[in-house]
Structure formats: C-alpha cells, structure tokens
LUMVEX-390403 format. One line per 8 residues: number of its first residue (from 1); their letters; for each residue x, y, z of N, C-alpha, C. Coordinates in Angstrom, 2 decimals. Example, Ala and Ser with C-alpha at 12.3 -4.5 7.8 and 13.67 -1.06 7.14 Angstrom:
! residues 2
1> AS> 13.19/-5.69/7.80/12.30/-4.50/7.80/13.20/-3.30/7.80 | 12.85/-2.25/7.08/13.67/-1.06/7.14/12.90/0.03/7.87
***
This chain:
! residues 289
1> MNELRSIE> 94.87/-139.31/-37.03/95.02/-139.69/-35.50/94.27/-140.17/-34.87 | 94.90/-141.18/-34.33/93.80/-142.04/-33.05/93.47/-141.26/-31.84 | 91.92/-141.93/-31.43/91.72/-140.75/-30.48/91.15/-141.95/-29.37 | 90.56/-142.15/-28.02/90.11/-142.57/-27.67/88.06/-142.60/-27.87 | 87.67/-144.03/-28.09/86.31/-144.50/-27.78/85.68/-143.90/-26.69 | 84.18/-143.33/-26.69/83.91/-142.97/-25.33/82.58/-144.12/-25.47 | 82.28/-144.77/-24.30/81.50/-145.64/-23.78/79.61/-144.86/-23.58 | 79.36/-145.99/-24.57/77.76/-145.00/-24.85/76.96/-145.95/-23.58
9> KVMAPPAP> 77.17/-146.89/-23.53/76.48/-147.33/-22.46/76.96/-148.50/-21.79 | 76.87/-149.20/-20.30/77.20/-150.42/-19.91/76.20/-151.07/-19.18 | 75.61/-152.09/-19.74/74.67/-152.83/-19.87/74.41/-154.12/-19.02 | 73.94/-154.03/-17.49/73.89/-155.17/-16.87/72.73/-155.85/-17.57 | 73.03/-157.42/-17.03/72.51/-158.58/-17.80/70.92/-158.37/-17.85 | 70.22/-158.38/-19.08/68.57/-158.47/-18.93/68.46/-159.93/-18.21 | 67.05/-159.59/-17.76/66.69/-160.93/-17.09/66.79/-161.99/-17.77 | 66.90/-163.03/-17.53/67.12/-164.15/-18.19/65.77/-164.97/-18.76
17> HWVGNAFR> 66.03/-165.61/-20.02/65.04/-166.46/-20.16/65.59/-168.03/-21.18 | 64.99/-168.78/-20.84/65.31/-169.97/-21.50/65.20/-170.05/-22.66 | 66.35/-171.06/-23.51/65.85/-170.99/-24.68/65.76/-172.96/-24.96 | 64.91/-173.31/-25.19/64.38/-175.00/-25.31/64.75/-175.10/-23.46 | 65.35/-176.37/-22.78/65.52/-176.67/-21.52/67.09/-176.39/-21.41 | 68.08/-176.30/-22.07/69.32/-176.01/-22.02/69.79/-174.66/-21.67 | 69.73/-174.10/-22.62/70.52/-172.58/-22.38/69.28/-171.29/-21.85 | 69.81/-170.68/-20.58/69.45/-170.10/-19.35/70.51/-168.84/-20.00
25> VHNFFPGN> 69.40/-167.43/-21.14/70.40/-166.48/-21.78/70.37/-165.18/-21.10 | 70.69/-164.11/-21.51/70.22/-163.14/-21.49/70.49/-162.20/-22.25 | 69.50/-161.72/-22.71/69.74/-161.27/-24.58/70.03/-159.56/-24.60 | 71.44/-159.21/-24.50/71.65/-158.27/-24.48/71.42/-157.40/-25.68 | 71.54/-158.12/-27.02/71.02/-156.53/-28.34/70.58/-158.23/-28.95 | 69.55/-157.56/-30.12/68.56/-156.29/-29.65/68.19/-155.84/-29.18 | 67.14/-156.86/-28.33/66.90/-156.47/-27.12/66.51/-154.00/-27.13 | 66.96/-153.87/-26.27/66.53/-152.75/-26.42/67.24/-151.52/-27.30
33> LDMKRMSP> 68.28/-152.47/-27.82/68.89/-151.65/-29.24/68.30/-151.67/-30.76 | 68.33/-150.79/-31.21/68.23/-150.71/-32.55/68.87/-151.73/-33.48 | 67.59/-152.28/-34.32/68.46/-153.52/-35.20/69.82/-153.40/-35.31 | 69.84/-152.42/-36.23/71.54/-152.07/-36.89/72.36/-151.78/-36.40 | 72.33/-151.44/-34.19/72.89/-150.89/-33.72/74.38/-151.50/-33.74 | 74.32/-152.80/-33.17/75.83/-153.45/-33.32/76.02/-154.33/-34.87 | 75.21/-153.64/-35.54/75.76/-154.10/-37.20/77.17/-154.20/-37.46 | 77.63/-155.67/-37.72/76.85/-156.67/-38.55/76.52/-158.09/-37.70
41> FFLLDYGA> 76.66/-157.67/-35.86/76.13/-158.54/-35.56/74.67/-157.89/-35.53 | 73.83/-158.85/-35.31/72.28/-158.80/-35.07/71.82/-159.25/-33.36 | 72.42/-160.22/-32.91/72.15/-160.73/-31.33/72.93/-161.51/-30.82 | 72.69/-160.74/-29.51/73.79/-161.83/-28.52/73.12/-162.00/-27.58 | 72.94/-163.34/-27.30/72.80/-164.30/-26.43/73.75/-164.73/-25.08 | 73.82/-164.27/-24.11/74.90/-164.27/-23.17/74.40/-165.74/-22.07 | 74.73/-167.04/-21.79/74.24/-168.10/-21.04/75.29/-167.58/-20.04 | 75.32/-166.86/-18.85/76.22/-166.74/-17.72/76.13/-168.02/-16.69
49> KIEFPPSN> 77.09/-167.98/-16.37/77.47/-169.52/-15.58/76.33/-169.80/-15.05 | 76.03/-171.22/-14.86/74.73/-171.80/-14.40/75.12/-173.48/-14.00 | 74.69/-174.03/-13.02/75.33/-175.55/-12.62/74.00/-176.33/-13.08 | 74.56/-177.30/-13.61/72.81/-178.57/-14.31/73.65/-179.57/-13.80 | 72.68/-179.99/-13.40/72.56/-181.69/-12.55/72.77/-182.36/-13.20 | 72.68/-183.82/-13.11/73.23/-184.88/-13.88/71.72/-185.04/-14.86 | 71.88/-185.69/-15.82/70.47/-185.77/-16.49/70.92/-187.16/-17.50 | 69.96/-188.42/-17.53/70.26/-189.11/-18.69/69.97/-188.81/-20.19
57> IPRGVGVH> 68.86/-187.97/-20.11/68.11/-186.87/-21.31/68.60/-185.77/-21.57 | 69.65/-186.05/-22.48/70.40/-184.48/-22.66/69.08/-183.48/-22.59 | 69.50/-182.18/-22.35/68.59/-181.06/-22.41/68.96/-180.21/-23.38 | 68.44/-179.72/-24.33/68.69/-179.21/-25.60/67.52/-178.52/-26.29 | 67.72/-178.27/-27.43/66.83/-177.30/-27.96/66.67/-178.13/-29.37 | 65.10/-178.24/-29.30/64.61/-179.37/-31.11/65.37/-178.79/-32.09 | 64.76/-179.56/-33.54/64.88/-179.02/-34.78/64.37/-177.60/-34.70 | 65.14/-176.80/-35.30/64.44/-175.53/-36.07/65.32/-175.09/-37.43
65> PHRGFETV> 64.73/-173.78/-37.74/65.26/-173.41/-38.62/65.77/-171.86/-38.47 | 66.65/-171.69/-39.86/67.11/-170.49/-39.83/67.23/-169.98/-41.23 | 67.75/-168.60/-41.48/68.31/-168.29/-42.80/68.53/-167.03/-42.60 | 69.04/-166.53/-43.51/70.05/-165.25/-43.85/71.19/-164.38/-42.88 | 71.71/-165.62/-41.91/72.48/-165.03/-41.25/73.61/-166.33/-40.63 | 74.42/-166.05/-39.72/75.20/-167.15/-39.12/75.28/-167.40/-37.63 | 75.12/-168.27/-36.93/75.08/-168.44/-35.68/76.52/-168.90/-35.15 | 77.02/-168.09/-34.02/78.42/-168.27/-33.70/78.07/-168.81/-31.90
73> TIAYHGKV> 78.44/-170.21/-31.89/78.37/-170.37/-30.51/79.99/-170.55/-29.56 | 80.12/-169.83/-28.33/81.34/-169.84/-28.13/81.03/-170.36/-26.87 | 81.83/-171.55/-26.43/81.71/-172.62/-25.49/82.80/-171.95/-24.49 | 82.65/-171.36/-22.94/83.66/-171.34/-21.93/83.46/-172.31/-20.93 | 82.33/-172.82/-20.49/82.29/-174.22/-19.77/81.41/-174.80/-20.01 | 81.54/-176.26/-20.08/79.98/-176.94/-20.62/80.65/-177.65/-22.06 | 79.83/-178.58/-22.29/79.86/-179.30/-23.76/78.64/-179.39/-24.70 | 78.75/-178.93/-26.12/77.22/-178.56/-26.30/77.33/-179.49/-27.82
81> AHHDSAGH> 76.54/-180.39/-28.37/76.86/-180.93/-29.86/75.42/-180.25/-30.89 | 75.65/-180.81/-31.47/75.04/-179.78/-33.30/74.78/-181.12/-34.14 | 73.59/-180.68/-34.81/73.30/-181.23/-35.89/72.96/-180.40/-36.89 | 72.81/-180.49/-37.79/72.00/-179.92/-39.20/71.68/-180.57/-40.15 | 70.82/-180.14/-41.06/70.07/-180.95/-42.05/70.85/-180.66/-43.50 | 72.30/-180.12/-43.12/73.03/-180.22/-44.18/74.35/-181.14/-44.06 | 74.20/-182.20/-42.90/74.77/-183.14/-42.91/76.21/-182.93/-41.70 | 76.40/-181.35/-41.63/77.36/-180.82/-40.42/76.90/-181.67/-38.97
89> SGVIGEGD> 78.02/-182.25/-38.29/77.91/-182.19/-36.57/78.95/-181.99/-35.89 | 78.91/-181.50/-34.51/80.13/-181.39/-33.95/79.51/-181.26/-32.50 | 80.95/-181.26/-31.32/80.30/-180.86/-30.50/81.81/-180.08/-30.25 | 81.46/-178.60/-29.39/82.10/-177.87/-28.75/82.10/-178.03/-27.31 | 83.55/-177.96/-26.91/83.80/-177.61/-25.73/84.47/-176.61/-25.26 | 84.96/-176.43/-23.79/85.49/-175.18/-23.56/86.34/-174.28/-24.03 | 86.30/-173.43/-24.42/87.01/-172.54/-25.44/86.79/-172.97/-26.98 | 86.61/-173.79/-27.45/85.70/-174.23/-28.85/84.67/-173.04/-29.54
97> VQWMTAAS> 84.76/-173.11/-30.69/83.45/-172.81/-31.30/82.96/-172.99/-32.11 | 82.03/-172.97/-32.72/80.67/-173.17/-33.72/80.60/-172.30/-34.42 | 80.57/-172.16/-35.66/80.55/-171.19/-36.54/79.49/-171.74/-37.58 | 78.42/-171.33/-37.68/77.44/-171.98/-38.52/76.56/-170.87/-39.38 | 76.95/-170.93/-40.72/76.41/-170.51/-41.81/74.97/-170.85/-42.48 | 73.85/-170.24/-41.46/72.63/-170.42/-42.15/72.42/-170.18/-43.56 | 72.41/-168.99/-43.89/72.32/-168.60/-45.26/70.80/-168.95/-45.69 | 71.14/-169.58/-46.91/69.63/-169.82/-47.69/69.00/-170.24/-46.72
105> GILHKEYH> 69.19/-171.34/-46.25/68.45/-171.92/-45.22/68.82/-173.05/-44.21 | 68.58/-173.70/-42.90/68.85/-175.01/-42.91/68.24/-175.11/-41.48 | 68.07/-176.49/-41.06/67.46/-176.80/-39.55/68.75/-177.46/-39.02 | 68.58/-176.94/-38.01/69.06/-177.43/-36.91/69.04/-177.28/-35.31 | 69.63/-178.21/-34.70/69.45/-178.79/-33.21/70.49/-178.37/-32.46 | 70.34/-178.19/-31.02/71.53/-178.12/-30.39/71.19/-178.50/-28.85 | 71.67/-179.28/-28.50/71.72/-179.77/-26.83/72.93/-180.23/-26.37 | 72.84/-180.30/-24.98/74.27/-180.93/-23.93/74.83/-181.91/-24.18
113> EEEWSKKG> 76.18/-182.00/-24.96/76.69/-183.70/-24.87/76.02/-184.49/-23.99 | 76.05/-186.02/-24.66/75.41/-186.94/-23.80/75.77/-187.26/-22.93 | 77.70/-187.49/-22.58/78.28/-187.70/-21.66/78.76/-186.95/-20.85 | 78.50/-185.47/-21.22/78.84/-184.43/-20.18/77.11/-184.34/-19.53 | 76.11/-184.31/-20.28/74.78/-184.61/-19.64/74.92/-185.36/-18.26 | 74.94/-186.66/-18.76/75.16/-187.51/-17.56/75.66/-187.17/-16.50 | 76.81/-186.14/-16.26/77.47/-186.00/-15.32/77.46/-184.75/-15.23 | 76.34/-183.67/-15.63/76.07/-182.18/-15.19/77.71/-181.98/-15.08
121> GLAQMAQI> 77.49/-180.38/-14.42/78.23/-179.49/-14.38/78.36/-177.62/-14.85 | 79.00/-176.70/-14.89/79.19/-175.96/-15.16/78.84/-175.50/-16.50 | 78.09/-174.73/-17.02/77.91/-174.25/-18.69/77.85/-172.80/-18.35 | 78.81/-172.31/-19.90/78.51/-170.83/-19.92/79.24/-170.87/-21.29 | 77.92/-169.87/-22.05/78.20/-170.14/-23.48/77.99/-168.46/-24.01 | 78.29/-167.97/-25.09/77.68/-166.96/-25.65/77.07/-167.33/-27.00 | 76.24/-166.67/-27.79/75.88/-167.20/-29.29/75.75/-165.88/-29.79 | 76.43/-165.21/-30.89/75.90/-164.22/-31.30/75.16/-164.64/-33.10
129> WVNLPAKY> 74.60/-163.75/-33.12/74.09/-163.98/-34.84/74.67/-162.48/-35.33 | 75.22/-163.49/-36.60/76.01/-162.30/-37.56/75.48/-162.27/-38.56 | 74.67/-161.17/-39.21/73.97/-160.88/-39.94/74.85/-161.09/-41.58 | 74.03/-161.54/-42.89/74.83/-161.90/-44.04/74.44/-160.30/-44.75 | 75.26/-160.01/-45.72/74.50/-158.47/-46.46/73.51/-159.52/-47.57 | 72.99/-158.83/-48.59/71.99/-159.29/-49.49/72.27/-160.38/-50.33 | 73.55/-159.99/-50.91/74.27/-160.62/-51.95/74.34/-162.01/-51.34 | 74.57/-161.98/-50.06/75.41/-163.70/-49.98/73.76/-164.35/-48.79
137> KMSEPKYQ> 73.11/-163.41/-48.87/71.89/-164.24/-47.88/71.37/-166.05/-48.27 | 71.23/-166.02/-49.43/70.81/-167.21/-50.05/71.85/-168.00/-50.80 | 73.24/-167.87/-50.15/74.40/-168.57/-50.43/74.06/-170.13/-49.79 | 75.23/-171.03/-50.02/74.86/-172.05/-49.68/75.52/-172.43/-47.97 | 74.55/-173.26/-47.16/74.99/-173.45/-45.89/76.25/-173.61/-45.56 | 76.89/-173.36/-44.50/78.19/-174.11/-44.36/78.64/-174.09/-42.83 | 79.61/-174.95/-42.52/79.71/-174.89/-41.12/81.22/-174.80/-40.34 | 81.78/-174.12/-39.45/83.48/-174.31/-39.35/83.37/-174.84/-37.96
145> PLKHSDFN> 84.07/-175.81/-37.67/84.26/-176.37/-36.13/85.38/-175.50/-35.77 | 85.59/-174.79/-34.98/87.17/-174.31/-34.39/87.07/-174.33/-33.18 | 88.26/-175.33/-33.33/88.52/-176.17/-31.65/89.86/-174.69/-31.24 | 89.64/-175.16/-29.54/90.17/-173.68/-28.87/91.83/-174.19/-29.42 | 92.52/-175.62/-29.68/93.49/-175.48/-29.35/94.73/-175.01/-31.21 | 93.23/-174.28/-31.96/93.72/-174.54/-33.25/93.55/-172.86/-33.31 | 93.24/-171.78/-32.57/93.42/-170.53/-32.42/94.85/-170.03/-32.56 | 95.15/-168.90/-33.33/96.12/-168.22/-33.34/95.78/-166.65/-32.02
153> RFVFPDKT> 97.18/-167.26/-30.72/96.88/-165.94/-29.92/97.89/-164.89/-30.13 | 98.17/-164.05/-29.48/99.07/-162.88/-29.35/99.10/-163.05/-27.80 | 100.51/-162.72/-27.73/100.87/-163.33/-26.18/101.58/-162.04/-25.90 | 101.06/-161.32/-24.96/102.20/-160.21/-25.03/103.18/-160.47/-24.20 | 104.80/-159.23/-24.33/105.63/-159.96/-23.63/106.01/-159.85/-22.40 | 104.91/-158.78/-21.66/105.36/-159.53/-20.22/104.08/-160.26/-19.88 | 104.02/-161.07/-20.48/103.06/-162.52/-20.17/101.45/-162.06/-19.41 | 101.57/-161.20/-19.03/99.64/-160.84/-18.06/98.81/-160.10/-19.22
161> AEVEVIAG> 99.11/-161.14/-20.47/97.43/-160.52/-21.32/97.94/-161.58/-22.68 | 96.66/-162.05/-23.28/96.48/-162.99/-24.31/95.68/-162.54/-25.01 | 95.62/-162.59/-26.15/94.52/-162.01/-27.21/94.16/-163.35/-27.93 | 93.12/-164.18/-28.17/93.05/-165.28/-28.81/91.97/-165.27/-30.00 | 92.64/-164.88/-31.54/91.74/-164.45/-32.61/90.90/-165.42/-33.18 | 89.55/-165.37/-32.82/88.66/-165.85/-33.65/88.34/-165.40/-34.94 | 88.24/-164.37/-35.47/88.04/-163.80/-36.43/88.64/-162.38/-36.68 | 89.28/-162.20/-38.10/89.62/-161.01/-37.71/91.67/-160.77/-37.60
169> NFKDTKGI> 91.84/-159.64/-37.48/93.48/-159.55/-37.30/93.79/-158.85/-36.09 | 94.27/-159.40/-35.14/95.16/-158.49/-33.84/96.49/-158.54/-33.79 | 97.32/-156.97/-34.07/98.55/-157.09/-34.39/99.12/-158.26/-35.25 | 98.67/-158.79/-36.14/99.05/-159.14/-37.27/98.75/-161.01/-36.88 | 98.27/-161.16/-35.71/97.79/-162.36/-35.74/96.46/-162.77/-36.17 | 95.78/-163.55/-37.06/94.90/-163.92/-37.62/93.99/-164.94/-37.21 | 92.49/-164.92/-37.61/91.54/-165.66/-36.71/91.72/-166.71/-38.13 | 91.26/-167.84/-37.80/90.92/-168.92/-38.23/89.65/-168.69/-39.01
177> ASTFTPIE> 88.84/-168.02/-38.39/87.17/-167.90/-39.06/86.59/-167.70/-40.02 | 86.43/-168.23/-41.03/86.17/-166.96/-42.31/84.69/-166.10/-42.18 | 84.72/-165.38/-42.64/83.67/-164.23/-42.32/83.25/-163.93/-43.91 | 81.93/-163.13/-44.15/82.20/-162.89/-45.21/81.57/-160.95/-45.34 | 82.27/-160.45/-44.11/82.59/-159.13/-44.60/83.27/-158.40/-43.10 | 84.05/-157.69/-43.03/85.19/-157.22/-41.81/84.43/-157.71/-40.17 | 85.08/-158.92/-39.73/84.78/-159.15/-38.29/85.68/-158.95/-37.69 | 85.93/-158.37/-36.15/87.35/-158.53/-35.22/86.43/-159.68/-34.01
185> MYNAYLKK> 86.79/-160.78/-33.86/85.72/-161.38/-32.77/87.35/-161.99/-32.42 | 87.39/-161.34/-30.90/88.56/-161.91/-30.16/87.65/-162.47/-28.25 | 88.51/-163.51/-27.60/88.81/-163.30/-26.73/89.98/-163.03/-25.92 | 89.66/-162.25/-24.73/91.20/-161.52/-24.23/91.25/-162.38/-22.73 | 92.57/-162.73/-22.58/92.58/-163.18/-21.44/93.85/-162.18/-20.78 | 93.04/-161.57/-19.30/93.79/-161.00/-18.87/94.34/-161.38/-16.94 | 95.24/-161.06/-16.81/95.87/-161.36/-15.79/95.80/-160.14/-14.86 | 96.47/-160.05/-13.70/96.57/-159.23/-12.58/97.39/-157.98/-13.20
193> GASVLFSF> 96.58/-156.66/-13.28/98.13/-155.93/-13.98/97.95/-155.70/-14.99 | 97.67/-156.59/-16.26/97.42/-156.34/-17.62/96.88/-155.18/-18.03 | 97.11/-154.61/-19.37/96.95/-153.85/-19.80/96.70/-153.95/-21.17 | 95.68/-153.75/-22.45/95.68/-154.25/-23.67/95.02/-152.51/-24.57 | 95.69/-152.35/-25.48/95.07/-151.04/-25.68/94.90/-152.01/-27.16 | 93.26/-151.40/-27.74/92.93/-152.53/-28.82/92.28/-151.21/-29.87 | 92.22/-151.17/-30.75/92.36/-150.31/-32.16/91.14/-150.47/-33.23 | 90.06/-149.99/-33.68/89.38/-150.40/-34.66/89.12/-148.92/-35.23
201> PKEYNTGF> 88.53/-149.09/-36.74/88.01/-147.99/-37.47/86.57/-147.45/-36.75 | 86.73/-146.24/-36.80/85.40/-145.38/-35.96/84.60/-146.04/-36.68 | 84.07/-146.34/-37.56/82.78/-146.72/-38.17/82.40/-147.81/-38.03 | 83.23/-148.74/-37.53/83.05/-150.14/-36.82/82.69/-150.07/-35.58 | 80.97/-150.86/-35.53/80.15/-150.80/-34.35/81.11/-152.35/-33.49 | 81.24/-151.62/-31.68/81.78/-152.42/-30.88/81.52/-152.58/-29.93 | 81.48/-153.28/-29.26/81.01/-153.78/-27.55/82.26/-155.18/-27.47 | 82.17/-155.20/-26.29/82.76/-155.86/-25.14/81.94/-156.38/-24.12
209> LIIEGTVM> 82.04/-157.98/-23.80/80.93/-158.52/-22.78/82.17/-159.21/-21.71 | 82.45/-158.98/-20.67/82.60/-159.32/-19.81/82.69/-160.33/-19.24 | 83.18/-161.77/-19.55/83.24/-163.14/-19.33/83.53/-163.28/-17.77 | 84.41/-162.81/-17.55/85.36/-163.29/-16.03/85.74/-162.01/-15.48 | 85.70/-162.15/-14.18/86.51/-161.00/-13.68/85.73/-159.44/-13.68 | 86.26/-158.83/-12.92/85.93/-157.53/-13.04/87.27/-156.50/-13.27 | 87.00/-155.43/-14.63/87.97/-154.97/-15.73/87.58/-153.41/-15.33 | 88.84/-153.16/-16.16/88.97/-151.71/-16.18/88.12/-150.86/-17.66
217> VNDKTVPA> 87.20/-150.60/-18.01/87.36/-150.03/-19.77/87.61/-148.72/-20.00 | 88.53/-148.20/-20.49/89.02/-146.76/-20.70/89.25/-146.46/-18.74 | 87.89/-145.42/-18.47/88.67/-144.96/-17.30/87.02/-145.25/-16.11 | 86.38/-146.79/-16.83/85.20/-146.85/-16.04/85.62/-148.38/-15.62 | 84.89/-148.93/-14.39/84.78/-150.45/-13.83/83.80/-150.96/-14.21 | 84.17/-152.23/-14.87/83.02/-153.09/-15.52/82.83/-154.40/-14.83 | 81.50/-154.97/-14.43/81.81/-156.23/-13.59/81.68/-157.32/-14.58 | 81.55/-158.56/-14.24/81.37/-159.21/-14.70/79.83/-159.88/-15.55
225> DHFVLFAN> 79.88/-160.20/-16.54/78.19/-160.13/-17.03/77.85/-159.14/-17.33 | 78.11/-158.03/-17.47/78.11/-156.66/-18.36/78.38/-156.96/-19.62 | 77.48/-156.24/-20.60/78.13/-155.73/-21.58/78.54/-154.06/-22.10 | 79.51/-153.78/-22.50/80.05/-152.15/-22.90/79.54/-151.97/-24.41 | 78.70/-151.33/-24.59/78.75/-150.76/-25.97/79.19/-149.17/-26.06 | 80.29/-149.25/-27.60/80.60/-147.97/-27.54/80.40/-147.24/-28.63 | 80.24/-145.58/-28.17/80.10/-144.89/-29.42/80.95/-144.76/-30.50 | 80.93/-144.51/-31.87/81.05/-144.45/-33.04/81.90/-143.09/-33.07
233> DGTDIQLS> 82.99/-142.76/-31.97/83.91/-141.64/-31.78/85.36/-141.55/-31.89 | 85.67/-142.56/-31.92/87.33/-142.60/-31.63/87.43/-144.36/-32.00 | 88.57/-144.45/-32.16/89.43/-145.59/-32.19/89.74/-146.56/-31.47 | 90.30/-146.40/-30.16/91.32/-146.87/-29.21/90.24/-146.93/-27.88 | 90.86/-148.19/-27.52/89.91/-148.65/-26.25/90.81/-149.29/-25.41 | 91.19/-148.82/-24.02/92.29/-149.44/-22.97/91.69/-150.22/-22.19 | 92.06/-151.80/-22.36/91.38/-152.36/-21.20/92.39/-152.64/-20.15 | 92.26/-152.94/-19.24/93.47/-153.41/-17.61/92.34/-153.78/-16.76
241> SGENAVVL> 93.12/-154.47/-16.00/92.65/-155.05/-15.17/93.23/-155.87/-13.77 | 92.95/-155.39/-12.41/93.63/-156.14/-11.54/93.90/-157.39/-11.27 | 93.11/-158.77/-11.85/92.86/-159.44/-11.48/92.50/-160.44/-12.75 | 92.55/-161.89/-12.83/91.88/-162.46/-13.80/90.89/-162.13/-14.35 | 90.53/-161.97/-15.73/89.41/-161.72/-16.32/89.79/-162.52/-17.89 | 88.02/-162.68/-18.54/88.16/-162.61/-19.39/87.25/-161.97/-20.52 | 87.11/-161.72/-21.68/86.54/-160.50/-22.31/86.39/-161.10/-23.76 | 84.96/-160.80/-24.15/85.36/-161.18/-25.61/84.78/-159.88/-26.14
249> VLSGEPIN> 85.39/-159.67/-27.37/85.50/-158.24/-28.13/84.87/-158.44/-29.15 | 83.73/-157.68/-29.62/83.61/-158.04/-30.98/83.30/-156.39/-31.55 | 84.04/-156.28/-33.22/83.52/-155.32/-33.66/83.61/-155.46/-35.11 | 82.98/-154.71/-35.62/82.89/-155.36/-37.26/82.06/-154.29/-38.03 | 82.18/-154.21/-39.07/81.95/-152.93/-40.13/80.49/-153.33/-40.71 | 79.69/-151.85/-40.16/78.21/-152.44/-40.55/77.83/-152.65/-41.94 | 76.98/-153.39/-42.13/76.12/-153.92/-43.12/74.79/-152.72/-43.40 | 74.89/-151.94/-44.18/74.05/-150.87/-44.68/73.02/-150.90/-45.36
257> EPIVSYGP> 72.27/-152.29/-44.95/70.67/-152.53/-45.81/69.76/-152.63/-44.53 | 68.62/-152.42/-45.37/67.56/-152.78/-44.38/67.55/-153.73/-44.04 | 66.74/-154.23/-42.58/66.84/-155.40/-41.90/65.51/-155.97/-41.46 | 64.60/-157.04/-41.75/63.59/-157.71/-41.31/63.75/-158.65/-40.91 | 63.82/-158.72/-39.50/63.84/-159.75/-38.75/62.39/-160.40/-38.47 | 61.86/-162.13/-38.40/60.93/-162.42/-37.67/61.12/-163.75/-37.40 | 61.31/-164.07/-36.29/61.54/-165.66/-35.39/62.90/-165.56/-35.77 | 63.13/-166.69/-36.66/64.38/-167.58/-36.80/65.42/-166.94/-38.09
265> FVMNTKQE> 64.49/-165.95/-38.58/65.28/-165.47/-40.20/65.26/-163.80/-39.95 | 66.38/-163.79/-40.50/66.84/-162.12/-40.84/67.30/-162.11/-42.41 | 66.40/-161.45/-43.08/66.04/-160.72/-44.22/66.35/-159.50/-44.64 | 66.29/-159.15/-45.82/66.00/-157.38/-46.07/64.84/-157.00/-46.45 | 63.49/-157.96/-46.88/62.37/-157.61/-46.68/61.26/-158.54/-46.36 | 60.28/-157.94/-46.22/59.16/-158.90/-45.40/58.89/-159.64/-46.47 | 58.33/-159.74/-47.92/58.32/-160.86/-48.82/59.19/-161.97/-49.01 | 60.80/-161.43/-48.40/61.51/-162.40/-48.32/61.46/-163.37/-46.77
273> ILQAYEDL> 60.64/-162.70/-45.66/60.49/-163.43/-45.05/59.14/-164.20/-44.89 | 58.04/-164.15/-45.70/56.89/-164.56/-45.84/57.62/-165.98/-47.07 | 58.30/-165.76/-47.75/59.19/-166.72/-48.71/60.11/-167.64/-48.02 | 60.73/-166.90/-47.04/61.36/-168.27/-45.96/60.52/-169.43/-45.72 | 59.37/-168.74/-45.31/58.29/-169.90/-44.79/57.82/-170.45/-45.55 | 57.62/-170.16/-46.71/56.86/-170.95/-48.23/57.75/-171.84/-48.19 | 59.34/-171.91/-48.16/60.51/-172.64/-48.50/60.51/-173.49/-47.29 | 60.29/-173.24/-46.32/60.33/-173.97/-45.05/59.10/-174.94/-45.19
281> DKGKFGFL> 58.12/-174.76/-45.99/56.92/-175.45/-45.60/57.01/-176.55/-46.26 | 57.49/-175.95/-47.72/57.93/-177.11/-48.90/59.51/-177.95/-48.81 | 59.85/-177.87/-47.73/60.85/-178.66/-47.55/62.18/-178.78/-47.99 | 62.24/-176.81/-48.53/63.59/-176.83/-49.35/64.63/-176.69/-47.86 | 64.47/-176.90/-46.99/65.60/-176.68/-45.61/65.94/-177.65/-45.57 | 65.77/-178.88/-45.90/66.10/-180.18/-45.76/65.22/-181.03/-44.88 | 65.93/-181.83/-43.94/65.46/-182.71/-42.95/65.89/-182.73/-42.06 | 65.84/-183.13/-40.82/66.57/-183.23/-39.72/65.56/-183.88/-38.80
289> E> 65.92/-185.28/-38.19/65.28/-185.75/-37.04/65.24/-185.14/-35.80
***
C-alpha cells in the first residue's frame, strides 16, 4: 500500500563558494549530511542564477583528477565546455546534461564555452556526484553527452506539467542515461495549477531541488533554490505549483558499502585513496593540457 513520504528537512542554500573562477555553488550535500544519507548521490553542488560579464578569457576549472564515481552536470542557463584525458570533449547548453564516468581515473577540465564567454550572460547549473559500487569503481571511464532535444518526456493530459526523464523511468517513459545502479533523475516542468504525484520505493534516498518558482511539496511551501530531503517512511510525494516552476528530482537505491572520500576521490577504503594518489603521480590517469 502506498503512503505519503514525510519531509525530513527543507534546506536553504548554504553560503556559496567558488569552484575555479567559473562556478559559484551552494553545496547541499554531503555538507551537514552523513556521506551516505543521499546515496547513491554523494554530492550536490548547485550554481544558482548568476550573471557573468563578457570575458575574452573563458572562466573555468583547470585540469583535475577524479576516481570512483560519476559527475553529472545539468545546464539550466549558460554553456559549459568539457575536455578529459580519455579523449572526450563536448559543450552543454540550456537543458543539456553531461554524464562523465570517472571510474578508474580521469583528468578533466570544465570552463565557460568560448563564444558564450565573450558575450557573457546568465548561468545556472547543478552538478551531482554519483557514487559507484566497489565492483565498478575501477571500470573504464566513459562520457555521455545528453542533449535536451533527445530526452524522453511524459506530458500530462492537461498539459500543465511535463516530466523530462534523464535517468530511470517515469510512467513508462525511460531516461536515455545509462547508470550502474537504479537511479531516477528527472526535470519536472510545472505550469500554474499543475499537480504531479511521484512514487519511489521506500528505501530509495530521495530529494528535490527547486530550480525555478515556488512549489508546494506535500503540504509545505518551498521556494526556489531550496533542497527538500525526504524521510524513508513512504513511497509517494505530491508536487504542485501555482506558477511556472522547475524541479530537479533525485531518487536512487542506496549503495550499502563503506565510503572513504578525500578531495577528488570517492572510494571504499583509505588504502584505495592512497593508491589513487600513487596512480595519479605515476601518470595512470592519462594526460591533459
């Protein structure tokens, strides 16, 4: 029998910090949450709306390593370019998603796309780190460039709401991202008067990031740029809105394994972290200028 999930907490955006000189982000988790609280999602950095002036030198984050997880970057406004040591490159613009599997080790860099940087403009992004189970942590790196135009969408009959499925399955509408563990990741677009019921297994860790507008989550009003963390005590969540709104929906089956995180690495043991640094020093993550 389905029952409503309760809201564990509504989190206001934490004080922002800069990642490189291109991304001003609010870190919702792990932050003050236990590292496993939103497993399989390990980190959520949210870049709320910010206007960048024109610049002939693109702002960005220089070459840095990752191992043991995936980075998922969603562009709501602005354009971001990516290069990595596995030979992947791409640009994501409004509505696009970049899904990079660092796995056994990769070097990458991210920066404002050159032509967009010259003009400047509004930027708004979210980056999620998705943990990998131990058996996949040392698999081959890969890269999924996911275009907004390619996503499958469920449009409600009354046309007041649309759910864009990045990963997982909503009402038999499947996401195009491939994942290592069961993950539901959607962008829900709501118009005035919209009401959407989401249902996830009780054990799935679940949170909503309000990207645009003020919404009603169950019976609680939540403004933009806030994160809603749900308890694992039910299956159903009611989302409604009296204005245009966008909500990022995250839900997934937890990975019940030890987590040891240090800097850009998310592994299972301290020894694996030390090994990652040793492998990095030996050039096993490849080369990237």
